[in-house]
Structure formats: structure tokens, C-alpha cells
Phi, psi and omega in degrees: 000139182279143180283177184282344179276347178292135177294143179277122183283348180270357178257144180293155177294157178297150183291332182278346182250152181216142180299156180290151179141203178287164184285061172228354181105331187230146178298134179088351180292135182296144176294146181294133186248138180230143178274125181275144183284113182268003190288327178295312177293331179291315180292326176298318180293320177301318182300310184291326177293319181291322178293326177294320176297320179295317181291328174292327175292317179292337177298331183285344178287124181274111180234128185282343181293128181294333179297325178297317178297319178294323180295313182294321179296314180295324180294318180297314180295319180291313179296322181292319176295316182296321178294321181293313183295309183295324178291325180287326174293319177295316180292329176291320178294312182293328177294318177296319178293330181293326178289334176281316180294316181230091181303337180275004179291143178268007182281126178252133183296321177294321181286329176301323178278313185293338178303334183285346185247006179270121181302147177069307180298334183286001172280344186228319187303313183301319177298322178292325176296317178294327180293319175296320178295318179296320180295323180283331181280313180271078178275147002281343177208146180286167172306151183300323186279357181296318177300318177293322178296317178298320177297311181299316178303312185284322179294320178295322180292319179295317185289328180291318180294322180293316179293327176294332182279317190248344178211074187293341178265015182287143178286347183277348184296316176296319180301309181296321178298314178294322176296320176292319183292324181293318178297319179290325176295320180294320179291320178301313182293315184294312184293317178299318182293318183293318179295324177292332177289335181268013185288147178212160178295321179209127178246137178286168178291322181257162176299152184292147180289154181254129180287120181259152179287137180255164181265018182291174178297142177260153176298158186296327183294335181261002181257133177267122177275144178293138180263137179295144180268143182236132182298152182292131182087350180292141177292148181283120179266123177243129180288140178237186182293153178293138175287144180290329179280354180284128181290139176278137177298137181287146175287143178297142180286144180272140177283142178274000000 
């Protein structure tokens, strides 16, 4: 016989106690995952990108005062650093959210940031990371024009960097900068807004189960019973009360 101190297996556990393991109550239960809001970092990145494009445009204005050149150079450097930092923080956050939205996505938050610092590979990998993030965010598939926007944004940015390195006084630098900035702003706004729409208090590690139709019995009210067929021209038979002259069938005799 069990003593009074033995726990009753038929009673629920106390509200204050929880089994050891992860903070889900049971060992091995996944930790609650939350989608973080990427919009603040996205708007900060858009602001710095716009200011950088503006300073590159003002650089084309010829002013003989040396203080103007120093001001423009410092403005370009400051806005460029601000755009890089805020964009990398944003890309890390949206990559982390993508792993929650689509656990099967191959996008790694650390690799999404680190791909920008790999020599030679950083000419292609960052655009591929953004494409994977867009594919994982806009499930089941992103809009058709998303790939074209990513291509225009990245090609304009690469051409802009090449022109800044080899021909810094080219008039195409502001044009390429604004093209890349507008493409980046469109992607940041769309991806951030879509991920914030998908926020939930707790998302499982795997996709949510889908209720499938079962082949079990259905209620009588939902079941169609077969109707008897009547030959054409036959009188409609309606059951009536039993006739008093109709003999009643005899009950079967019981064997002794």
C-alpha cells in the first residue's frame, strides 16, 4: 500500500513545480521561439542609406571652399558606416526570424552577416542570402518580381563600388547609388513587414500539423441513406393502420 507521501499519479502536478528540462515543462520540449521586430533596424538602415546617397550626390557639386570637401568626406564616411552597421544588424535579425518561420531554411544568421566579409565570395553570397531570406519569409513562394529587385539592387551596388574604386569622379556614381538604395529600401520594407505579420507568441520548431479528414463513422444527420426506387406508374404505397380482419401471424411454438 502506498503511503500518504507518495504522489498521486491521477492528479495534475502542482502549478509551482515543473519537471527538469527546458522551459517547456518537459525534457526535450523546444524553447518558445518569438519573432523579433526587424522594422526599427530596417528603417535605420534605410535612413543611413538615403543620407549616404544624398552625400554622394552633393559631392558632385563643385565648391572651392576646402571646408566643404572635408564636410562631404566626413559625411560620406559616417553615413556609410552607419548604413553598414544597421544593415548587418537587420540582416541578422531577419535571418533569425526566417529560421523560426521556416525551420527547413538553410539560411544561418551568422553566415548571413559573415558572407559580406569573405573575399571574392562577397560579390555573390550576400545577394544569395537575401534571396533565401525572401524565399523563407514569403511562404510558399515570394512574388515573382522579388528576384528582379534583388538582381537590380545587387548589380547596381557592385557597379557603384567599382566606380568608386576606379573612377571616383564619375557622374554615374550617384545614379547607381540611388538605384541600389531604392532596391535595398524596397526589400527591407517588404521583408520586415511580412515577418512582423507572421509574429506569434510561440512557434514550434516544426511546421504546425494539418488536420486531415478521417474515415471514421459520420453522424446519422450527415449520412445520406439510400432511397428505395419505385417503378414508373406504380401506385404510391403508404403504410396505414392494421386491419381488424387481417389474421395475426401465430407465434412460433416453443420446443419442450
